[in-house]
ZAMARGU-4260 file (C-alpha; in steps of 0.2 Angstrom, whole numbers, plus 5000, padded with zeros to 4 digits):
<rodrens>
0) 5000/5000/5000 | 5013/5012/5005 | 5025/5007/4991 | 5010/5010/4978 | 5009/5028/4984
5) 5027/5031/4984 | 5029/5024/4967 | 5014/5034/4960 | 5022/5050/4967 | 5039/5045/4961
10) 5033/5044/4943 | 5020/5057/4943 | 5025/5072/4932 | 5023/5087/4942 | 5018/5105/4937
15) 5030/5117/4946 | 5018/5131/4946 | 5030/5144/4953 | 5049/5145/4951 | 5063/5155/4944
20) 5077/5152/4932 | 5094/5143/4936 | 5110/5152/4934 | 5119/5152/4918 | 5137/5154/4925
25) 5149/5144/4935 | 5148/5149/4953 | 5163/5151/4965 | 5160/5144/4983 | 5155/5161/4990
30) 5142/5163/4976 | 5135/5146/4978 | 5133/5148/4997 | 5124/5165/4994 | 5111/5156/4984
35) 5107/5143/4996 | 5101/5154/5010 | 5088/5168/5012 | 5100/5176/5023 | 5118/5181/5020
40) 5135/5173/5021 | 5140/5178/5038 | 5158/5176/5044 | 5161/5159/5052 | 5143/5153/5048
45) 5141/5143/5032 | 5124/5140/5024 | 5130/5122/5022 | 5128/5120/5041 | 5109/5122/5040
50) 5094/5111/5036 | 5095/5116/5017 | 5114/5114/5017 | 5113/5096/5024 | 5099/5092/5012
55) 5109/5097/4997 | 5124/5086/5003 | 5112/5072/5006 | 5100/5072/4992 | 5109/5082/4978
60) 5127/5075/4979 | 5122/5058/4971 | 5116/5067/4956 | 5134/5074/4954 | 5141/5056/4956
65) 5146/5059/4974 | 5142/5049/4989 | 5128/5055/5000 | 5134/5068/5013 | 5149/5073/5003
70) 5159/5087/5011 | 5155/5104/5005 | 5172/5106/4997 | 5170/5090/4987 | 5152/5095/4982
75) 5158/5112/4976 | 5173/5105/4967 | 5163/5092/4958 | 5150/5105/4953 | 5164/5116/4946
80) 5171/5101/4936 | 5154/5097/4928 | 5150/5115/4923 | 5134/5125/4925 | 5126/5117/4909
85) 5128/5099/4915 | 5123/5103/4933 | 5107/5112/4927 | 5103/5098/4915 | 5105/5085/4929
90) 5095/5093/4942 | 5081/5101/4931 | 5078/5084/4923 | 5078/5075/4940 | 5064/5086/4946
95) 5052/5076/4935 | 5042/5091/4930 | 5031/5091/4915 | 5030/5110/4916 | 5037/5125/4925
100) 5028/5142/4927 | 5043/5154/4928 | 5042/5171/4936 | 5054/5181/4925 | 5053/5197/4935
105) 5067/5193/4947 | 5084/5191/4940 | 5099/5199/4949 | 5110/5185/4942 | 5110/5179/4924
110) 5097/5165/4924 | 5088/5154/4912 | 5072/5160/4904 | 5057/5149/4902 | 5063/5142/4885
115) 5080/5138/4892 | 5073/5130/4907 | 5062/5119/4897 | 5076/5114/4886 | 5087/5109/4900
120) 5073/5099/4909 | 5065/5091/4894 | 5049/5099/4899 | 5037/5113/4895 | 5038/5131/4902
125) 5027/5145/4904 | 5029/5163/4910 | 5022/5172/4925 | 5023/5191/4924 | 5028/5201/4939
130) 5017/5217/4939 | 5029/5228/4950 | 5041/5226/4936 | 5029/5232/4923 | 5024/5247/4934
135) 5042/5252/4937 | 5046/5251/4918 | 5031/5263/4915 | 5038/5275/4927 | 5056/5273/4920
140) 5050/5277/4902 | 5042/5293/4909 | 5023/5296/4911 | 5012/5310/4917 | 5004/5306/4934
145) 4986/5308/4927 | 4990/5296/4913 | 4999/5282/4924 | 4984/5271/4927 | 4979/5270/4909
150) 4997/5267/4903 | 5001/5254/4916 | 4985/5245/4912 | 4990/5245/4894 | 5007/5239/4897
155) 5001/5225/4909 | 4989/5220/4895 | 5003/5219/4882 | 5014/5209/4894 | 5000/5196/4898
160) 4997/5194/4879 | 5014/5187/4876 | 5014/5169/4870 | 5016/5157/4885 | 5010/5169/4899
165) 4998/5160/4911 | 4998/5171/4927 | 5003/5187/4935 | 5012/5190/4951 | 5014/5203/4965
170) 5027/5205/4978 | 5016/5217/4988 | 5021/5207/5004 | 5038/5214/5001 | 5033/5232/4996
175) 5020/5236/5009 | 5014/5221/5017 | 4995/5216/5016 | 4988/5228/5029 | 4981/5238/5015
180) 4964/5246/5013 | 4954/5233/5003 | 4944/5244/4992 | 4949/5249/4974 | 4958/5267/4975
185) 4949/5281/4967 | 4957/5289/4952 | 4962/5305/4961 | 4971/5294/4975 | 4981/5285/4961
190) 4986/5301/4953 | 4991/5310/4969 | 5001/5294/4974 | 5010/5293/4957 | 5015/5312/4959
195) 5023/5307/4975 | 5031/5292/4968 | 5038/5301/4953 | 5045/5315/4963 | 5055/5303/4974
200) 5062/5295/4958 | 5049/5283/4952 | 5060/5267/4956 | 5054/5254/4969 | 5035/5254/4969
205) 5031/5254/4988 | 5016/5266/4989 | 5001/5258/4998 | 4989/5267/4986 | 4999/5261/4970
210) 5001/5243/4977 | 4982/5243/4980 | 4979/5249/4962 | 4991/5236/4956 | 4981/5222/4964
215) 4965/5228/4957 | 4973/5230/4940 | 4978/5211/4942 | 4960/5207/4945 | 4955/5216/4929
220) 4967/5207/4919 | 4958/5191/4922 | 4973/5179/4924 | 4977/5169/4940 | 4986/5181/4953
225) 5000/5174/4962 | 5005/5182/4979 | 5021/5180/4988 | 5016/5177/5007 | 5027/5172/5022
230) 5045/5166/5020 | 5057/5178/5011 | 5074/5187/5013 | 5076/5201/5026 | 5068/5214/5015
235) 5051/5207/5020 | 5042/5211/5036 | 5036/5194/5040 | 5022/5199/5052 | 5014/5209/5037
240) 5015/5195/5025 | 5001/5184/5033 | 4988/5181/5020 | 4974/5182/5033 | 4977/5201/5032
245) 4969/5201/5015 | 4953/5194/5021 | 4943/5210/5017 | 4950/5211/5000 | 4946/5193/4996
250) 4928/5197/5000 | 4928/5211/4988 | 4936/5201/4974 | 4925/5186/4976 | 4920/5179/4959
255) 4934/5187/4950 | 4951/5178/4948 | 4960/5164/4956 | 4971/5170/4970 | 4986/5159/4973
260) 4996/5161/4990 | 5014/5156/4987 | 5025/5148/5000 | 5015/5153/5015 | 5027/5147/5029
265) 5024/5150/5043 | 5006/5155/5039 | 5001/5139/5030 | 4987/5136/5042 | 4980/5154/5039
270) 4982/5151/5020 | 4973/5134/5023 | 4958/5143/5032 | 4957/5155/5017 | 4957/5141/5004
275) 4943/5133/5014 | 4931/5148/5015 | 4935/5157/4999 | 4931/5149/4982 | 4945/5159/4973
280) 4959/5155/4985 | 4973/5142/4982 | 4990/5139/4991 | 5006/5130/4990 | 5021/5128/5002
285) 5035/5130/4990 | 5052/5137/4996 | 5049/5130/5013 | 5050/5113/5007 | 5068/5114/5001
290) 5073/5125/5015 | 5067/5112/5027 | 5072/5097/5016 | 5063/5080/5015 | 5065/5078/5034
295) 5052/5091/5038 | 5042/5092/5022 | 5029/5081/5028 | 5025/5092/5044 | 5023/5107/5033
300) 5012/5098/5021 | 5002/5091/5035 | 4998/5108/5042 | 4993/5114/5025 | 4981/5100/5022
305) 4973/5100/5039 | 4957/5109/5032 | 4962/5113/5014 | 4951/5106/5000 | 4962/5094/4990
310) 4958/5103/4974 | 4966/5119/4982 | 4984/5114/4985 | 4997/5116/4972 | 5015/5111/4970
315) 5029/5124/4968 | 5048/5124/4971 | 5051/5143/4970 | 5068/5138/4965 | 5080/5152/4961
320) 5098/5152/4955 | 5104/5135/4959 | 5095/5121/4950 | 5098/5110/4965 | 5082/5118/4972
325) 5071/5113/4957 | 5076/5095/4961 | 5076/5097/4980 | 5059/5105/4981 | 5051/5091/4970
330) 5059/5078/4980 | 5053/5085/4997 | 5036/5087/4990 | 5035/5069/4984 | 5042/5061/5000
335) 5032/5072/5012 | 5016/5069/5003 | 5019/5051/5001 | 5022/5048/5019 | 5007/5059/5024
340) 4995/5050/5013 | 5002/5033/5017 | 4998/5035/5035 | 4981/5041/5032 | 4977/5026/5021
345) 4985/5014/5035 | 4973/5022/5048 | 4959/5020/5036 | 4956/5038/5035 | 4958/5037/5016
350) 4956/5024/5003 | 4970/5020/4992 | 4961/5027/4976 | 4957/5043/4986 | 4975/5045/4991
355) 4981/5042/4973 | 4969/5055/4966 | 4975/5068/4980 | 4993/5065/4974 | 4989/5068/4956
360) 4978/5083/4960 | 4990/5092/4971 | 5006/5088/4961 | 4999/5091/4944 | 4981/5092/4939
365) 4976/5107/4950 | 4989/5118/4941 | 4984/5111/4924 | 4966/5116/4927 | 4970/5133/4935
370) 4982/5139/4921 | 4973/5130/4907 | 4988/5119/4903 | 4983/5106/4890 | 4989/5089/4895
375) 4992/5085/4877 | 5006/5098/4877 | 5015/5091/4892 | 5018/5074/4886 | 5024/5064/4901
380) 5008/5054/4905
</rodrens>
């Protein structure tokens, strides 16, 4: 019974509904370490001496032809010997994804775009448009305050009409947090906020009125809206990234677009509540899975699934930079979900057919349905 679940999940082609590119350059040890932490490389403290560092050495080393638990020095030397193209190919293909939905709005390093990622993985790839980047590009090109709303809307519509775009994303959690007034801002409010923003240089969009306007523009675009919640680097104020702060806004946007809460940790229970009571809400626990590794992925998934309808949970890695994270996220999801479902079947809380359906829904089918990804294009069934 347990082996049937594990085998099903091991061969299930996942849809990674939110990730980023992998670096297209060889990394020195300091660069690699900086990419396996949401913090910084502090003197005397290596990211290898953390749950994610241990998970990389345990679960990623064998894909580089190294023994499990290889030393950091051996791991980095072998990675450099293979080169970034081969490293990316090995880890991206090992993720076992049939499709990746790639956020192209964050690239402080040279990274693969959707097409390059798809080619390395032998999978399909689609694009997620980050709306803050669209707004900041509008400001950088020059715009009158009274024209901003129209020009931003037109630019966003152009961006989502690009081939392969399946969703939009906002990083409002980073810019203002979610303690925003829920209503759509009036035109006069937007114009005045744009004047303030442009007068300050028009760079980082962090005005609460303009973030509200961006979220309502996302609703108007009609595509699924991904929202970063919870875990992030130290630019975020974690207590302001609790998705429950958006409850009033969710009431106002009921019946419009799917809202997908990304990552969620440590607020996976709040996100689960919202998914249980709002038709349009979905969630994943990506990013947390590879930072905790397979050892704790079951616990996080278990909390996310306490009350979440099974058609509301999605899989994502949120991998960025090192392709190890595309693989480690998938591995953590498969192992955590398999052990969770196996125990529920053993306790007669689930039938085996129900457990197999839940595995397919959460790993692949929920994302296919939300993003309109035709199975015939994905080809790994």
